C-alpha positions, 0 to 999 in steps of 0.5 A: 489514525482514528482508532486503536484497531486502525493503528494495529492494522497499520502496524501489522501491515508495516511488519508484513512489508518489513518481512517481504522486503517492500510493498507494492504501492499503487497511486490511483486517481480516485477515492472510490472503492476499486472492484476491478484492479486489472481494469484500473491498472490497464485504464491508465488511471493508476501508477505504481510498483514495488517499493523496497523497504528501507532500513533506518538507523537511529 
């Protein structure tokens, strides 16, 4: 993370994942901006799914 704003956004995302009980994770074979998520998913260039949140102790 390169800025306080980026850290705040990351923590907000983590809090939302915790409230939802997990997150949809998508691994893409690209570093460019994605404009059409449906085409990306249907094109075989992405993998992913729902990842449940894991409660850590200690």
